PLY file of the C-alpha trace (Angstrom):
ply
format ascii 1.0
element vertex 138
property float x
property float y
property float z
element edge 137
property int vertex1
property int vertex2
end_header
-51.89 -7.94 54.82
-51.05 -9.46 51.18
-52.02 -12.73 49.91
-48.90 -15.22 49.41
-48.01 -17.35 47.21
-47.24 -20.96 48.07
-43.25 -21.56 47.88
-41.79 -24.95 48.05
-38.76 -26.73 46.75
-39.98 -26.77 43.50
-40.67 -22.79 43.30
-37.83 -21.81 45.78
-35.51 -20.76 42.83
-38.09 -18.56 41.25
-38.64 -16.55 44.67
-35.30 -16.33 45.13
-34.51 -14.89 41.94
-36.95 -12.27 42.04
-35.18 -11.04 44.85
-32.46 -10.19 42.70
-34.88 -8.86 39.95
-34.30 -11.71 37.94
-37.45 -13.78 36.21
-36.35 -17.13 36.52
-38.06 -19.97 34.16
-37.48 -23.47 35.03
-35.27 -25.53 32.45
-34.80 -29.05 32.15
-30.97 -29.80 32.13
-31.74 -33.17 30.45
-33.69 -32.34 27.29
-33.96 -28.24 27.72
-37.34 -27.80 27.77
-38.67 -25.09 29.71
-41.88 -25.08 31.84
-43.72 -22.63 34.10
-45.26 -23.38 36.60
-42.42 -24.99 38.00
-42.45 -28.88 39.06
-40.60 -31.59 40.27
-40.31 -33.40 36.91
-39.67 -32.57 33.30
-42.88 -32.81 31.53
-41.32 -33.55 27.76
-38.46 -36.04 29.01
-39.88 -37.19 32.55
-36.18 -36.01 34.16
-35.88 -34.88 37.57
-32.87 -32.99 36.63
-33.92 -29.24 37.02
-32.51 -25.91 36.50
-33.32 -22.39 35.43
-32.49 -19.80 32.64
-32.93 -16.00 33.38
-35.66 -14.53 31.13
-35.31 -11.77 29.18
-38.62 -10.43 31.09
-40.57 -9.48 27.94
-43.46 -11.09 26.30
-47.06 -10.20 25.19
-50.70 -10.49 26.28
-52.19 -13.48 25.74
-55.40 -13.07 27.81
-56.70 -11.01 30.35
-59.16 -10.12 32.95
-60.10 -7.23 35.31
-60.86 -8.16 38.72
-63.17 -5.98 40.43
-64.94 -7.95 43.26
-64.44 -9.34 45.63
-61.83 -7.49 47.89
-58.44 -9.15 47.79
-56.39 -8.26 51.06
-53.50 -5.54 50.73
-55.05 -4.60 46.76
-56.79 -1.87 45.52
-59.41 -2.90 43.10
-59.80 -3.16 40.22
-56.87 -5.25 38.88
-55.19 -6.19 36.10
-54.51 -9.78 35.63
-52.80 -11.24 32.51
-52.12 -14.25 30.91
-48.49 -13.15 29.32
-46.90 -15.05 26.51
-43.07 -14.68 27.30
-40.31 -14.41 24.83
-38.88 -17.86 25.82
-41.92 -19.89 25.03
-43.98 -20.66 28.18
-46.67 -18.66 29.38
-46.77 -17.04 33.02
-49.62 -15.39 34.81
-48.96 -11.78 36.28
-50.39 -8.64 37.54
-50.26 -5.61 35.20
-50.03 -2.45 36.61
-50.26 1.07 34.92
-52.53 0.05 32.43
-56.69 1.48 31.94
-58.81 -1.42 33.03
-60.92 -0.59 29.81
-63.61 1.35 31.69
-61.27 4.12 32.18
-60.03 4.51 28.70
-58.40 2.57 26.38
-55.87 0.33 28.02
-54.66 -3.79 27.98
-54.79 -5.43 25.10
-54.44 -9.06 23.71
-50.62 -8.55 21.94
-49.81 -5.46 24.06
-46.35 -5.55 24.53
-45.05 -5.97 28.30
-42.02 -5.80 30.52
-41.36 -8.00 33.90
-40.74 -5.11 37.07
-40.49 -6.04 40.51
-42.20 -5.03 43.44
-40.88 -5.78 47.09
-43.56 -6.41 49.56
-41.06 -7.21 52.35
-38.23 -8.61 53.17
-39.08 -11.87 52.52
-41.06 -11.62 49.04
-40.59 -9.82 46.14
-43.63 -10.04 43.19
-42.64 -9.62 39.45
-45.65 -7.17 37.95
-45.59 -6.29 34.57
-45.71 -3.08 32.51
-46.55 -1.82 29.10
-43.69 -2.15 26.96
-42.46 1.16 25.58
-41.34 0.14 22.11
-38.04 1.82 20.85
-38.56 4.66 18.45
-42.07 5.18 19.56
0 1
1 2
2 3
3 4
4 5
5 6
6 7
7 8
8 9
9 10
10 11
11 12
12 13
13 14
14 15
15 16
16 17
17 18
18 19
19 20
20 21
21 22
22 23
23 24
24 25
25 26
26 27
27 28
28 29
29 30
30 31
31 32
32 33
33 34
34 35
35 36
36 37
37 38
38 39
39 40
40 41
41 42
42 43
43 44
44 45
45 46
46 47
47 48
48 49
49 50
50 51
51 52
52 53
53 54
54 55
55 56
56 57
57 58
58 59
59 60
60 61
61 62
62 63
63 64
64 65
65 66
66 67
67 68
68 69
69 70
70 71
71 72
72 73
73 74
74 75
75 76
76 77
77 78
78 79
79 80
80 81
81 82
82 83
83 84
84 85
85 86
86 87
87 88
88 89
89 90
90 91
91 92
92 93
93 94
94 95
95 96
96 97
97 98
98 99
99 100
100 101
101 102
102 103
103 104
104 105
105 106
106 107
107 108
108 109
109 110
110 111
111 112
112 113
113 114
114 115
115 116
116 117
117 118
118 119
119 120
120 121
121 122
122 123
123 124
124 125
125 126
126 127
127 128
128 129
129 130
130 131
131 132
132 133
133 134
134 135
135 136
136 137
């Protein structure tokens, strides 16, 4: 069993995008403001004219936690969860995979560059996950 996200009319576009391998960020068609998490009205101009941009899928770690307890259905502990500053100017919460949790050697750190990837859970759910970004020339 996997804990499933809440999907509603405000977030359906996001989950439709993850199925296609796209990271979609809500954008106000009236003023151009971007927002995450999505919602019904623009926080900048109060318009209800919603659209989205497809994000580049890159960002940096703003903050993080390493979840060690209690167990989470469908997950192996520890789980690294980060607040990610996307290059588009919004912050998103996400699981970071394939990095050490700090107790097992150097791993995730503030400012670390990340890139999005997608994990298909089943036919109805694909989750965005994050991995350390390998810088060109490194």
